[in-house]
C-alpha positions, 0 to 999 in steps of 0.5 A: 296420829297421836292422841294424848289426853292431858290431865288439865282442864281446858280453862287452865290451858286457855289461861296458860295460852294467854301468856303467849308461850306454852311449853308442854313437856311429856316425859316417859321414864321407861327404862327400855328403849325398844319402843319408838319415843312416841309409842311410849304409853305413860307420860308425866305431864308438865305445863310451863314447868309445873307438874300437872299429873300423868297421862296415857297415850290412847290406843283407841278413840272414844265415840266423841273423839271419833266424832270430832275427828270426822267434823274437823277432817276438812279444818287445817287450823282453828279453835272453837267449841263443838257439841259433844256426841253424848251430852251426858259425858260433858256437863255442858254438852260442849267440847273445846278443840284446837287444831294446828300445824306443827313442825316436828324436830327430832333431837335424838331417839329420846327427844322430839318436839312439836312447835305450833306453826301459826298460819301466815306468820300471824301473831298468837300464842306459841305452843311447843310440846316436848317428848322426852324419855329419861332413864 
């Protein structure tokens, strides 16, 4: 499992998804290639070509993230809102989630992509996440 917290508000991502195509690029500028690509720690984040900021790969999940993981254990696909475990961390006590299946495409040791698979070919937004390492 790979957890990366994106440096954007959920409302911004939801607005981007209304356009039907969302491309998130995570770019690592690590000068060494000793690690596997998805083990990189710091990522520059771009959404549909616009730089959104930087993010880090999380090594350990916080209590809220563990709680959500347990709640969604039996869910294969879907999106919605869940109550947070600790209402003080969130202004409204809710957490928006999206869970989907992805096709993984490995281009090289320095590039991979995850393409969301809509269930049963149902129409909906197309989400792709690209992992790139530049030297």
